[in-house]
Biopython code that builds the backbone (N, CA, C, O; Angstrom):
import numpy as np
from Bio.PDB.StructureBuilder import StructureBuilder

atoms = [
    (1, "MET", "N", (-0.981, 16.958, -6.253)),
    (1, "MET", "CA", (-0.558, 16.236, -5.088)),
    (1, "MET", "C", (0.252, 17.173, -4.185)),
    (1, "MET", "O", (1.268, 17.734, -4.596)),
    (2, "ALA", "N", (-0.206, 17.321, -2.995)),
    (2, "ALA", "CA", (0.444, 18.205, -2.043)),
    (2, "ALA", "C", (1.705, 17.559, -1.498)),
    (2, "ALA", "O", (1.805, 16.339, -1.370)),
    (3, "GLU", "N", (2.656, 18.411, -1.185)),
    (3, "GLU", "CA", (3.876, 17.899, -0.573)),
    (3, "GLU", "C", (3.554, 17.464, 0.842)),
    (3, "GLU", "O", (2.896, 18.190, 1.587)),
    (4, "VAL", "N", (4.010, 16.294, 1.209)),
    (4, "VAL", "CA", (3.677, 15.701, 2.504)),
    (4, "VAL", "C", (4.945, 15.513, 3.310)),
    (4, "VAL", "O", (5.967, 15.066, 2.789)),
    (5, "THR", "N", (4.873, 15.852, 4.568)),
    (5, "THR", "CA", (5.968, 15.573, 5.476)),
    (5, "THR", "C", (5.492, 14.513, 6.445)),
    (5, "THR", "O", (4.532, 14.727, 7.185)),
    (6, "ALA", "N", (6.154, 13.379, 6.445)),
    (6, "ALA", "CA", (5.768, 12.290, 7.340)),
    (6, "ALA", "C", (6.172, 12.608, 8.762)),
    (6, "ALA", "O", (7.137, 13.334, 9.001)),
    (7, "THR", "N", (5.441, 12.069, 9.685)),
    (7, "THR", "CA", (5.767, 12.201, 11.088)),
    (7, "THR", "C", (6.992, 11.340, 11.375)),
    (7, "THR", "O", (7.002, 10.149, 11.066)),
    (8, "GLN", "N", (8.017, 11.934, 11.963)),
    (8, "GLN", "CA", (9.202, 11.155, 12.317)),
    (8, "GLN", "C", (8.792, 10.070, 13.292)),
    (8, "GLN", "O", (8.010, 10.301, 14.215)),
    (9, "GLY", "N", (9.330, 8.893, 13.074)),
    (9, "GLY", "CA", (9.068, 7.808, 13.996)),
    (9, "GLY", "C", (8.010, 6.839, 13.528)),
    (9, "GLY", "O", (7.812, 5.800, 14.158)),
    (10, "GLY", "N", (7.318, 7.147, 12.435)),
    (10, "GLY", "CA", (6.287, 6.253, 11.930)),
    (10, "GLY", "C", (6.873, 5.099, 11.132)),
    (10, "GLY", "O", (8.062, 5.082, 10.811)),
    (11, "THR", "N", (6.017, 4.140, 10.821)),
    (11, "THR", "CA", (6.404, 2.993, 10.015)),
    (11, "THR", "C", (5.705, 3.088, 8.666)),
    (11, "THR", "O", (4.518, 3.408, 8.595)),
    (12, "VAL", "N", (6.438, 2.810, 7.603)),
    (12, "VAL", "CA", (5.882, 2.751, 6.256)),
    (12, "VAL", "C", (6.106, 1.335, 5.735)),
    (12, "VAL", "O", (7.217, 0.807, 5.790)),
    (13, "VAL", "N", (5.032, 0.730, 5.229)),
    (13, "VAL", "CA", (5.101, -0.590, 4.621)),
    (13, "VAL", "C", (5.089, -0.403, 3.109)),
    (13, "VAL", "O", (4.291, 0.373, 2.584)),
    (14, "VAL", "N", (5.964, -1.104, 2.413)),
    (14, "VAL", "CA", (6.047, -1.040, 0.960)),
    (14, "VAL", "C", (5.587, -2.377, 0.388)),
    (14, "VAL", "O", (6.117, -3.432, 0.738)),
    (15, "VAL", "N", (4.591, -2.317, -0.499)),
    (15, "VAL", "CA", (4.071, -3.510, -1.164)),
    (15, "VAL", "C", (4.342, -3.324, -2.655)),
    (15, "VAL", "O", (3.877, -2.356, -3.258)),
    (16, "ASN", "N", (5.095, -4.253, -3.250)),
    (16, "ASN", "CA", (5.490, -4.078, -4.641)),
    (16, "ASN", "C", (4.987, -5.182, -5.571)),
    (16, "ASN", "O", (5.403, -5.257, -6.727)),
    (17, "ALA", "N", (4.102, -6.029, -5.076)),
    (17, "ALA", "CA", (3.563, -7.119, -5.892)),
    (17, "ALA", "C", (2.207, -7.518, -5.342)),
    (17, "ALA", "O", (1.814, -7.084, -4.259)),
    (18, "GLU", "N", (1.498, -8.340, -6.088)),
    (18, "GLU", "CA", (0.177, -8.800, -5.661)),
    (18, "GLU", "C", (0.268, -10.011, -4.743)),
    (18, "GLU", "O", (-0.749, -10.562, -4.320)),
    (19, "GLN", "N", (1.484, -10.413, -4.442)),
    (19, "GLN", "CA", (1.687, -11.536, -3.546)),
    (19, "GLN", "C", (2.871, -11.251, -2.631)),
    (19, "GLN", "O", (3.653, -10.329, -2.861)),
    (20, "MET", "N", (2.977, -12.054, -1.605)),
    (20, "MET", "CA", (4.024, -11.888, -0.604)),
    (20, "MET", "C", (4.995, -13.061, -0.739)),
    (20, "MET", "O", (4.585, -14.221, -0.720)),
    (21, "GLY", "N", (6.270, -12.750, -0.873)),
    (21, "GLY", "CA", (7.291, -13.785, -0.967)),
    (21, "GLY", "C", (7.442, -14.337, -2.373)),
    (21, "GLY", "O", (6.748, -13.920, -3.300)),
    (22, "ARG", "N", (8.356, -15.274, -2.514)),
    (22, "ARG", "CA", (8.642, -15.904, -3.801)),
    (22, "ARG", "C", (8.226, -17.367, -3.733)),
    (22, "ARG", "O", (8.204, -17.983, -2.668)),
    (23, "GLY", "N", (7.901, -17.893, -4.887)),
    (23, "GLY", "CA", (7.480, -19.290, -4.954)),
    (23, "GLY", "C", (6.143, -19.369, -5.646)),
    (23, "GLY", "O", (5.999, -18.909, -6.778)),
    (24, "ASP", "N", (5.171, -19.944, -4.985)),
    (24, "ASP", "CA", (3.844, -20.100, -5.563)),
    (24, "ASP", "C", (3.053, -18.795, -5.440)),
    (24, "ASP", "O", (2.864, -18.282, -4.338)),
    (25, "ASP", "N", (2.587, -18.254, -6.593)),
    (25, "ASP", "CA", (1.869, -16.983, -6.584)),
    (25, "ASP", "C", (0.531, -17.074, -5.855)),
    (25, "ASP", "O", (0.125, -16.112, -5.202)),
    (26, "GLY", "N", (-0.160, -18.206, -5.952)),
    (26, "GLY", "CA", (-1.428, -18.376, -5.239)),
    (26, "GLY", "C", (-1.235, -18.327, -3.737)),
    (26, "GLY", "O", (-1.994, -17.674, -3.021)),
    (27, "LEU", "N", (-0.212, -19.023, -3.268)),
    (27, "LEU", "CA", (0.112, -18.989, -1.842)),
    (27, "LEU", "C", (0.539, -17.584, -1.437)),
    (27, "LEU", "O", (0.149, -17.096, -0.376)),
    (28, "GLY", "N", (1.334, -16.937, -2.272)),
    (28, "GLY", "CA", (1.794, -15.576, -1.975)),
    (28, "GLY", "C", (0.645, -14.584, -1.863)),
    (28, "GLY", "O", (0.670, -13.693, -1.014)),
    (29, "ALA", "N", (-0.377, -14.740, -2.731)),
    (29, "ALA", "CA", (-1.550, -13.864, -2.667)),
    (29, "ALA", "C", (-2.316, -14.103, -1.367)),
    (29, "ALA", "O", (-2.795, -13.160, -0.738)),
    (30, "LYS", "N", (-2.423, -15.345, -0.980)),
    (30, "LYS", "CA", (-3.105, -15.692, 0.276)),
    (30, "LYS", "C", (-2.347, -15.118, 1.477)),
    (30, "LYS", "O", (-2.952, -14.574, 2.400)),
    (31, "LEU", "N", (-1.025, -15.246, 1.455)),
    (31, "LEU", "CA", (-0.205, -14.703, 2.542)),
    (31, "LEU", "C", (-0.349, -13.186, 2.655)),
    (31, "LEU", "O", (-0.452, -12.646, 3.756)),
    (32, "LEU", "N", (-0.356, -12.505, 1.510)),
    (32, "LEU", "CA", (-0.498, -11.048, 1.526)),
    (32, "LEU", "C", (-1.865, -10.658, 2.089)),
    (32, "LEU", "O", (-1.970, -9.716, 2.874)),
    (33, "GLY", "N", (-2.898, -11.374, 1.691)),
    (33, "GLY", "CA", (-4.223, -11.105, 2.243)),
    (33, "GLY", "C", (-4.263, -11.300, 3.746)),
    (33, "GLY", "O", (-4.835, -10.483, 4.467)),
    (34, "ASN", "N", (-3.656, -12.379, 4.220)),
    (34, "ASN", "CA", (-3.581, -12.627, 5.665)),
    (34, "ASN", "C", (-2.823, -11.511, 6.369)),
    (34, "ASN", "O", (-3.219, -11.064, 7.445)),
    (35, "TYR", "N", (-1.725, -11.062, 5.752)),
    (35, "TYR", "CA", (-0.932, -9.980, 6.347)),
    (35, "TYR", "C", (-1.769, -8.703, 6.462)),
    (35, "TYR", "O", (-1.784, -8.070, 7.518)),
    (36, "LEU", "N", (-2.461, -8.322, 5.394)),
    (36, "LEU", "CA", (-3.248, -7.088, 5.405)),
    (36, "LEU", "C", (-4.391, -7.169, 6.417)),
    (36, "LEU", "O", (-4.647, -6.199, 7.130)),
    (37, "ARG", "N", (-5.078, -8.304, 6.491)),
    (37, "ARG", "CA", (-6.160, -8.463, 7.477)),
    (37, "ARG", "C", (-5.610, -8.406, 8.904)),
    (37, "ARG", "O", (-6.221, -7.800, 9.784)),
    (38, "THR", "N", (-4.473, -9.030, 9.126)),
    (38, "THR", "CA", (-3.854, -9.007, 10.452)),
    (38, "THR", "C", (-3.407, -7.599, 10.810)),
    (38, "THR", "O", (-3.616, -7.140, 11.932)),
    (39, "LEU", "N", (-2.790, -6.917, 9.852)),
    (39, "LEU", "CA", (-2.338, -5.543, 10.070)),
    (39, "LEU", "C", (-3.513, -4.643, 10.450)),
    (39, "LEU", "O", (-3.379, -3.769, 11.306)),
    (40, "ALA", "N", (-4.659, -4.860, 9.815)),
    (40, "ALA", "CA", (-5.847, -4.050, 10.112)),
    (40, "ALA", "C", (-6.336, -4.259, 11.538)),
    (40, "ALA", "O", (-7.008, -3.391, 12.096)),
    (41, "SER", "N", (-6.007, -5.398, 12.129)),
    (41, "SER", "CA", (-6.485, -5.705, 13.482)),
    (41, "SER", "C", (-5.474, -5.369, 14.576)),
    (41, "SER", "O", (-5.789, -5.489, 15.760)),
    (42, "LEU", "N", (-4.278, -4.953, 14.204)),
    (42, "LEU", "CA", (-3.216, -4.692, 15.179)),
    (42, "LEU", "C", (-3.051, -3.209, 15.481)),
    (42, "LEU", "O", (-3.450, -2.346, 14.700)),
    (43, "GLU", "N", (-2.456, -2.941, 16.628)),
    (43, "GLU", "CA", (-2.017, -1.590, 17.009)),
    (43, "GLU", "C", (-0.570, -1.693, 17.433)),
    (43, "GLU", "O", (-0.205, -2.691, 18.054)),
    (44, "PRO", "N", (0.253, -0.749, 17.143)),
    (44, "PRO", "CA", (-0.048, 0.422, 16.321)),
    (44, "PRO", "C", (-0.064, 0.047, 14.843)),
    (44, "PRO", "O", (0.542, -0.940, 14.426)),
    (45, "LYS", "N", (-0.760, 0.843, 14.079)),
    (45, "LYS", "CA", (-0.820, 0.646, 12.639)),
    (45, "LYS", "C", (0.318, 1.433, 11.985)),
    (45, "LYS", "O", (0.843, 2.380, 12.571)),
    (46, "PRO", "N", (0.690, 1.038, 10.780)),
    (46, "PRO", "CA", (1.704, 1.837, 10.084)),
    (46, "PRO", "C", (1.133, 3.207, 9.727)),
    (46, "PRO", "O", (-0.081, 3.394, 9.652)),
    (47, "GLU", "N", (2.007, 4.127, 9.518)),
    (47, "GLU", "CA", (1.616, 5.471, 9.093)),
    (47, "GLU", "C", (1.097, 5.436, 7.653)),
    (47, "GLU", "O", (0.133, 6.118, 7.307)),
    (48, "ALA", "N", (1.756, 4.630, 6.830)),
    (48, "ALA", "CA", (1.395, 4.565, 5.416)),
    (48, "ALA", "C", (1.753, 3.199, 4.845)),
    (48, "ALA", "O", (2.628, 2.498, 5.354)),
    (49, "ILE", "N", (1.050, 2.842, 3.774)),
    (49, "ILE", "CA", (1.418, 1.686, 2.963)),
    (49, "ILE", "C", (1.568, 2.192, 1.539)),
    (49, "ILE", "O", (0.650, 2.797, 0.985)),
    (50, "VAL", "N", (2.725, 1.941, 0.953)),
    (50, "VAL", "CA", (3.029, 2.358, -0.409)),
    (50, "VAL", "C", (2.815, 1.167, -1.334)),
    (50, "VAL", "O", (3.295, 0.066, -1.063)),
    (51, "PHE", "N", (2.096, 1.393, -2.423)),
    (51, "PHE", "CA", (1.839, 0.361, -3.418)),
    (51, "PHE", "C", (2.466, 0.797, -4.733)),
    (51, "PHE", "O", (2.154, 1.869, -5.250)),
    (52, "TYR", "N", (3.354, -0.041, -5.276)),
    (52, "TYR", "CA", (3.898, 0.265, -6.590)),
    (52, "TYR", "C", (4.032, -1.016, -7.398)),
    (52, "TYR", "O", (3.852, -2.117, -6.877)),
    (53, "ASN", "N", (4.349, -0.858, -8.667)),
    (53, "ASN", "CA", (4.374, -1.940, -9.645)),
    (53, "ASN", "C", (3.016, -2.652, -9.595)),
    (53, "ASN", "O", (1.988, -1.990, -9.451)),
    (54, "GLY", "N", (2.990, -3.974, -9.711)),
    (54, "GLY", "CA", (1.736, -4.711, -9.768)),
    (54, "GLY", "C", (0.873, -4.573, -8.528)),
    (54, "GLY", "O", (-0.320, -4.872, -8.578)),
    (55, "ALA", "N", (1.442, -4.130, -7.421)),
    (55, "ALA", "CA", (0.676, -3.996, -6.179)),
    (55, "ALA", "C", (-0.431, -2.957, -6.280)),
    (55, "ALA", "O", (-1.387, -3.014, -5.507)),
    (56, "VAL", "N", (-0.333, -2.005, -7.212)),
    (56, "VAL", "CA", (-1.406, -1.011, -7.331)),
    (56, "VAL", "C", (-2.733, -1.674, -7.691)),
    (56, "VAL", "O", (-3.796, -1.116, -7.415)),
    (57, "ARG", "N", (-2.686, -2.851, -8.301)),
    (57, "ARG", "CA", (-3.926, -3.575, -8.633)),
    (57, "ARG", "C", (-4.723, -3.937, -7.380)),
    (57, "ARG", "O", (-5.938, -4.120, -7.451)),
    (58, "LEU", "N", (-4.045, -4.042, -6.230)),
    (58, "LEU", "CA", (-4.719, -4.378, -4.977)),
    (58, "LEU", "C", (-5.704, -3.300, -4.542)),
    (58, "LEU", "O", (-6.630, -3.576, -3.780)),
    (59, "LEU", "N", (-5.510, -2.078, -5.020)),
    (59, "LEU", "CA", (-6.356, -0.947, -4.653)),
    (59, "LEU", "C", (-7.490, -0.716, -5.641)),
    (59, "LEU", "O", (-8.311, 0.182, -5.451)),
    (60, "GLY", "N", (-7.536, -1.521, -6.691)),
    (60, "GLY", "CA", (-8.485, -1.303, -7.770)),
    (60, "GLY", "C", (-9.645, -2.275, -7.780)),
    (60, "GLY", "O", (-9.788, -3.103, -6.881)),
    (61, "PRO", "N", (-10.474, -2.166, -8.808)),
    (61, "PRO", "CA", (-11.662, -3.007, -8.920)),
    (61, "PRO", "C", (-11.322, -4.496, -8.933)),
    (61, "PRO", "O", (-10.365, -4.927, -9.575)),
    (62, "GLY", "N", (-12.118, -5.257, -8.217)),
    (62, "GLY", "CA", (-11.944, -6.699, -8.212)),
    (62, "GLY", "C", (-10.900, -7.235, -7.264)),
    (62, "GLY", "O", (-10.700, -8.448, -7.192)),
    (63, "SER", "N", (-10.228, -6.359, -6.533)),
    (63, "SER", "CA", (-9.213, -6.818, -5.586)),
    (63, "SER", "C", (-9.855, -7.632, -4.467)),
    (63, "SER", "O", (-10.873, -7.236, -3.898)),
    (64, "ALA", "N", (-9.253, -8.759, -4.167)),
    (64, "ALA", "CA", (-9.750, -9.617, -3.090)),
    (64, "ALA", "C", (-9.460, -9.037, -1.709)),
    (64, "ALA", "O", (-9.951, -9.557, -0.707)),
    (65, "HIS", "N", (-8.673, -7.972, -1.646)),
    (65, "HIS", "CA", (-8.221, -7.450, -0.358)),
    (65, "HIS", "C", (-8.816, -6.087, -0.013)),
    (65, "HIS", "O", (-8.332, -5.414, 0.897)),
    (66, "LEU", "N", (-9.855, -5.678, -0.728)),
    (66, "LEU", "CA", (-10.422, -4.349, -0.503)),
    (66, "LEU", "C", (-10.969, -4.151, 0.907)),
    (66, "LEU", "O", (-10.847, -3.059, 1.462)),
    (67, "GLU", "N", (-11.565, -5.175, 1.491)),
    (67, "GLU", "CA", (-12.136, -5.021, 2.833)),
    (67, "GLU", "C", (-11.049, -4.666, 3.857)),
    (67, "GLU", "O", (-11.211, -3.731, 4.641)),
    (68, "ALA", "N", (-9.955, -5.409, 3.844)),
    (68, "ALA", "CA", (-8.857, -5.123, 4.776)),
    (68, "ALA", "C", (-8.243, -3.751, 4.481)),
    (68, "ALA", "O", (-7.898, -3.011, 5.402)),
    (69, "LEU", "N", (-8.109, -3.422, 3.209)),
    (69, "LEU", "CA", (-7.528, -2.124, 2.840)),
    (69, "LEU", "C", (-8.442, -0.974, 3.255)),
    (69, "LEU", "O", (-7.961, 0.077, 3.679)),
    (70, "ARG", "N", (-9.746, -1.164, 3.135)),
    (70, "ARG", "CA", (-10.683, -0.120, 3.585)),
    (70, "ARG", "C", (-10.606, 0.049, 5.101)),
    (70, "ARG", "O", (-10.690, 1.168, 5.607)),
    (71, "GLN", "N", (-10.445, -1.057, 5.823)),
    (71, "GLN", "CA", (-10.305, -0.963, 7.285)),
    (71, "GLN", "C", (-9.052, -0.171, 7.644)),
    (71, "GLN", "O", (-9.077, 0.662, 8.550)),
    (72, "LEU", "N", (-7.965, -0.432, 6.939)),
    (72, "LEU", "CA", (-6.728, 0.312, 7.196)),
    (72, "LEU", "C", (-6.902, 1.790, 6.852)),
    (72, "LEU", "O", (-6.466, 2.662, 7.603)),
    (73, "ASP", "N", (-7.533, 2.065, 5.725)),
    (73, "ASP", "CA", (-7.788, 3.442, 5.307)),
    (73, "ASP", "C", (-8.670, 4.150, 6.338)),
    (73, "ASP", "O", (-8.390, 5.286, 6.720)),
    (74, "ASP", "N", (-9.725, 3.485, 6.783)),
    (74, "ASP", "CA", (-10.630, 4.066, 7.787)),
    (74, "ASP", "C", (-9.920, 4.325, 9.110)),
    (74, "ASP", "O", (-10.307, 5.218, 9.863)),
    (75, "ALA", "N", (-8.881, 3.540, 9.390)),
    (75, "ALA", "CA", (-8.115, 3.707, 10.632)),
    (75, "ALA", "C", (-7.052, 4.803, 10.515)),
    (75, "ALA", "O", (-6.304, 5.051, 11.461)),
    (76, "GLY", "N", (-6.987, 5.455, 9.356)),
    (76, "GLY", "CA", (-6.048, 6.562, 9.190)),
    (76, "GLY", "C", (-4.725, 6.207, 8.540)),
    (76, "GLY", "O", (-3.825, 7.045, 8.483)),
    (77, "VAL", "N", (-4.586, 4.988, 8.050)),
    (77, "VAL", "CA", (-3.362, 4.592, 7.348)),
    (77, "VAL", "C", (-3.436, 5.155, 5.936)),
    (77, "VAL", "O", (-4.411, 4.917, 5.223)),
    (78, "ASP", "N", (-2.411, 5.901, 5.527)),
    (78, "ASP", "CA", (-2.356, 6.435, 4.170)),
    (78, "ASP", "C", (-1.985, 5.316, 3.203)),
    (78, "ASP", "O", (-0.939, 4.683, 3.350)),
    (79, "LEU", "N", (-2.842, 5.075, 2.216)),
    (79, "LEU", "CA", (-2.590, 4.070, 1.188)),
    (79, "LEU", "C", (-2.198, 4.833, -0.081)),
    (79, "LEU", "O", (-3.030, 5.495, -0.702)),
    (80, "LEU", "N", (-0.937, 4.732, -0.448)),
    (80, "LEU", "CA", (-0.389, 5.531, -1.540)),
    (80, "LEU", "C", (-0.180, 4.678, -2.785)),
    (80, "LEU", "O", (0.544, 3.683, -2.739)),
    (81, "ALA", "N", (-0.804, 5.055, -3.891)),
    (81, "ALA", "CA", (-0.682, 4.323, -5.154)),
    (81, "ALA", "C", (0.178, 5.130, -6.126)),
    (81, "ALA", "O", (-0.123, 6.289, -6.411)),
    (82, "CYS", "N", (1.227, 4.528, -6.624)),
    (82, "CYS", "CA", (2.146, 5.155, -7.569)),
    (82, "CYS", "C", (1.426, 5.499, -8.872)),
    (82, "CYS", "O", (0.870, 4.614, -9.523)),
    (83, "ILE", "N", (1.432, 6.775, -9.256)),
    (83, "ILE", "CA", (0.737, 7.220, -10.458)),
    (83, "ILE", "C", (1.335, 6.602, -11.722)),
    (83, "ILE", "O", (0.592, 6.251, -12.638)),
    (84, "THR", "N", (2.649, 6.461, -11.792)),
    (84, "THR", "CA", (3.279, 5.855, -12.965)),
    (84, "THR", "C", (2.782, 4.425, -13.151)),
    (84, "THR", "O", (2.538, 3.989, -14.276)),
    (85, "CYS", "N", (2.635, 3.707, -12.059)),
    (85, "CYS", "CA", (2.162, 2.313, -12.100)),
    (85, "CYS", "C", (0.693, 2.255, -12.473)),
    (85, "CYS", "O", (0.285, 1.395, -13.255)),
    (86, "LEU", "N", (-0.110, 3.163, -11.922)),
    (86, "LEU", "CA", (-1.526, 3.215, -12.279)),
    (86, "LEU", "C", (-1.694, 3.465, -13.775)),
    (86, "LEU", "O", (-2.519, 2.829, -14.431)),
    (87, "GLU", "N", (-0.907, 4.393, -14.304)),
    (87, "GLU", "CA", (-0.962, 4.677, -15.742)),
    (87, "GLU", "C", (-0.545, 3.454, -16.550)),
    (87, "GLU", "O", (-1.193, 3.121, -17.543)),
    (88, "PHE", "N", (0.519, 2.787, -16.143)),
    (88, "PHE", "CA", (1.024, 1.622, -16.862)),
    (88, "PHE", "C", (-0.032, 0.510, -16.926)),
    (88, "PHE", "O", (-0.217, -0.113, -17.972)),
    (89, "PHE", "N", (-0.715, 0.269, -15.817)),
    (89, "PHE", "CA", (-1.720, -0.792, -15.751)),
    (89, "PHE", "C", (-3.126, -0.296, -16.128)),
    (89, "PHE", "O", (-4.107, -1.022, -15.964)),
    (90, "GLN", "N", (-3.215, 0.932, -16.629)),
    (90, "GLN", "CA", (-4.480, 1.540, -17.058)),
    (90, "GLN", "C", (-5.517, 1.534, -15.940)),
    (90, "GLN", "O", (-6.680, 1.188, -16.147)),
    (91, "LEU", "N", (-5.066, 1.926, -14.751)),
    (91, "LEU", "CA", (-5.944, 1.995, -13.583)),
    (91, "LEU", "C", (-6.189, 3.424, -13.103)),
    (91, "LEU", "O", (-6.784, 3.633, -12.046)),
    (92, "THR", "N", (-5.733, 4.400, -13.874)),
    (92, "THR", "CA", (-5.928, 5.792, -13.485)),
    (92, "THR", "C", (-7.426, 6.073, -13.354)),
    (92, "THR", "O", (-8.203, 5.768, -14.259)),
    (93, "GLY", "N", (-7.818, 6.648, -12.240)),
    (93, "GLY", "CA", (-9.215, 6.963, -11.986)),
    (93, "GLY", "C", (-10.055, 5.780, -11.548)),
    (93, "GLY", "O", (-11.276, 5.897, -11.442)),
    (94, "LYS", "N", (-9.422, 4.635, -11.291)),
    (94, "LYS", "CA", (-10.175, 3.429, -10.935)),
    (94, "LYS", "C", (-9.890, 2.930, -9.523)),
    (94, "LYS", "O", (-10.281, 1.815, -9.177)),
    (95, "LEU", "N", (-9.224, 3.724, -8.711)),
    (95, "LEU", "CA", (-8.928, 3.284, -7.344)),
    (95, "LEU", "C", (-10.219, 3.110, -6.556)),
    (95, "LEU", "O", (-11.113, 3.955, -6.609)),
    (96, "GLU", "N", (-10.302, 2.018, -5.834)),
    (96, "GLU", "CA", (-11.432, 1.765, -4.938)),
    (96, "GLU", "C", (-11.135, 2.282, -3.531)),
    (96, "GLU", "O", (-12.048, 2.587, -2.764)),
    (97, "VAL", "N", (-9.851, 2.375, -3.208)),
    (97, "VAL", "CA", (-9.413, 2.814, -1.890)),
    (97, "VAL", "C", (-8.013, 3.414, -2.045)),
    (97, "VAL", "O", (-7.291, 3.084, -2.987)),
    (98, "GLY", "N", (-7.637, 4.289, -1.123)),
    (98, "GLY", "CA", (-6.317, 4.913, -1.182)),
    (98, "GLY", "C", (-6.326, 6.149, -2.060)),
    (98, "GLY", "O", (-7.374, 6.593, -2.529)),
    (99, "HIS", "N", (-5.132, 6.697, -2.275)),
    (99, "HIS", "CA", (-5.039, 7.875, -3.135)),
    (99, "HIS", "C", (-3.811, 7.814, -4.029)),
    (99, "HIS", "O", (-2.841, 7.104, -3.761)),
    (100, "VAL", "N", (-3.895, 8.579, -5.087)),
    (100, "VAL", "CA", (-2.821, 8.635, -6.077)),
    (100, "VAL", "C", (-1.647, 9.398, -5.492)),
    (100, "VAL", "O", (-1.814, 10.454, -4.881)),
    (101, "SER", "N", (-0.464, 8.850, -5.688)),
    (101, "SER", "CA", (0.755, 9.459, -5.183)),
    (101, "SER", "C", (1.780, 9.499, -6.312)),
    (101, "SER", "O", (1.519, 9.049, -7.428)),
    (102, "ASN", "N", (2.925, 10.038, -6.003)),
    (102, "ASN", "CA", (4.013, 10.073, -6.985)),
    (102, "ASN", "C", (5.318, 9.702, -6.287)),
    (102, "ASN", "O", (5.365, 9.557, -5.066)),
    (103, "MET", "N", (6.358, 9.553, -7.072)),
    (103, "MET", "CA", (7.622, 9.092, -6.505)),
    (103, "MET", "C", (8.205, 10.092, -5.515)),
    (103, "MET", "O", (8.901, 9.695, -4.580)),
    (104, "ARG", "N", (7.937, 11.374, -5.700)),
    (104, "ARG", "CA", (8.427, 12.380, -4.743)),
    (104, "ARG", "C", (7.824, 12.134, -3.355)),
    (104, "ARG", "O", (8.543, 12.101, -2.356)),
    (105, "GLU", "N", (6.510, 11.962, -3.303)),
    (105, "GLU", "CA", (5.856, 11.711, -2.018)),
    (105, "GLU", "C", (6.300, 10.377, -1.437)),
    (105, "GLU", "O", (6.549, 10.275, -0.235)),
    (106, "ILE", "N", (6.402, 9.354, -2.282)),
    (106, "ILE", "CA", (6.840, 8.039, -1.809)),
    (106, "ILE", "C", (8.241, 8.126, -1.217)),
    (106, "ILE", "O", (8.501, 7.573, -0.149)),
    (107, "ALA", "N", (9.138, 8.816, -1.904)),
    (107, "ALA", "CA", (10.508, 8.979, -1.395)),
    (107, "ALA", "C", (10.512, 9.768, -0.089)),
    (107, "ALA", "O", (11.219, 9.406, 0.852)),
    (108, "GLN", "N", (9.731, 10.836, -0.027)),
    (108, "GLN", "CA", (9.665, 11.629, 1.208)),
    (108, "GLN", "C", (9.150, 10.800, 2.375)),
    (108, "GLN", "O", (9.700, 10.862, 3.474)),
    (109, "ARG", "N", (8.112, 10.037, 2.145)),
    (109, "ARG", "CA", (7.523, 9.249, 3.217)),
    (109, "ARG", "C", (8.473, 8.161, 3.707)),
    (109, "ARG", "O", (8.581, 7.933, 4.912)),
    (110, "THR", "N", (9.159, 7.490, 2.791)),
    (110, "THR", "CA", (10.084, 6.438, 3.215)),
    (110, "THR", "C", (11.315, 7.013, 3.887)),
    (110, "THR", "O", (11.832, 6.417, 4.831)),
    (111, "LEU", "N", (11.801, 8.161, 3.422)),
    (111, "LEU", "CA", (12.972, 8.780, 4.059)),
    (111, "LEU", "C", (12.671, 9.300, 5.461)),
    (111, "LEU", "O", (13.526, 9.250, 6.345)),
    (112, "ALA", "N", (11.450, 9.799, 5.660)),
    (112, "ALA", "CA", (11.085, 10.371, 6.960)),
    (112, "ALA", "C", (10.677, 9.293, 7.980)),
    (112, "ALA", "O", (10.619, 9.565, 9.179)),
    (113, "ALA", "N", (10.401, 8.099, 7.513)),
    (113, "ALA", "CA", (9.932, 7.042, 8.408)),
    (113, "ALA", "C", (11.061, 6.537, 9.309)),
    (113, "ALA", "O", (12.224, 6.494, 8.908)),
    (114, "ALA", "N", (10.697, 6.163, 10.518)),
    (114, "ALA", "CA", (11.672, 5.550, 11.415)),
    (114, "ALA", "C", (11.971, 4.127, 10.956)),
    (114, "ALA", "O", (13.068, 3.609, 11.164)),
    (115, "LYS", "N", (10.961, 3.499, 10.321)),
    (115, "LYS", "CA", (11.109, 2.116, 9.890)),
    (115, "LYS", "C", (10.363, 1.924, 8.580)),
    (115, "LYS", "O", (9.232, 2.386, 8.432)),
    (116, "VAL", "N", (11.002, 1.237, 7.620)),
    (116, "VAL", "CA", (10.365, 0.884, 6.365)),
    (116, "VAL", "C", (10.395, -0.635, 6.243)),
    (116, "VAL", "O", (11.455, -1.253, 6.343)),
    (117, "ILE", "N", (9.231, -1.228, 6.026)),
    (117, "ILE", "CA", (9.108, -2.676, 5.874)),
    (117, "ILE", "C", (8.692, -2.946, 4.434)),
    (117, "ILE", "O", (7.659, -2.452, 3.983)),
    (118, "THR", "N", (9.488, -3.726, 3.714)),
    (118, "THR", "CA", (9.162, -4.090, 2.342)),
    (118, "THR", "C", (8.735, -5.535, 2.294)),
    (118, "THR", "O", (9.451, -6.421, 2.759)),
    (119, "LEU", "N", (7.569, -5.772, 1.733)),
    (119, "LEU", "CA", (7.049, -7.139, 1.623)),
    (119, "LEU", "C", (7.482, -7.751, 0.310)),
    (119, "LEU", "O", (7.146, -8.901, 0.024)),
]
sb = StructureBuilder()
sb.init_structure("model")
sb.init_model(0)
sb.init_chain("A")
sb.init_seg("    ")
for serial, (resi, resn, name, xyz) in enumerate(atoms, 1):
    if name == "N":
        sb.init_residue(resn, " ", resi, " ")
    sb.init_atom(name, np.array(xyz, "f"), 0.0, 1.0, " ", f" {name:<3s}", serial, name[0])
structure = sb.get_structure()
């Protein structure tokens, strides 16, 4: 993994679960899907989206959100999957979209960002 320097002034979105918000997980999954589809249709797009903990499953096989994530990836948004989380969930080598990252890159990207949004 190459050392990355984020562009100052960009936005980084952090996704740490398979759903958005607290309460009903089914509703939270639906909300997250709506957010990702909406984000794919808006300008400006974030510079990167960081996925850690259970959120790395969103980038893997069977994810209901792959279409929106592919649109974001195709638009140049860096989709970063935490390697420790991929290993924990046995998803190493199974990403459908995005790329494997590590905590060093995640920390660098969030520190260099003008704005970090955590869902």
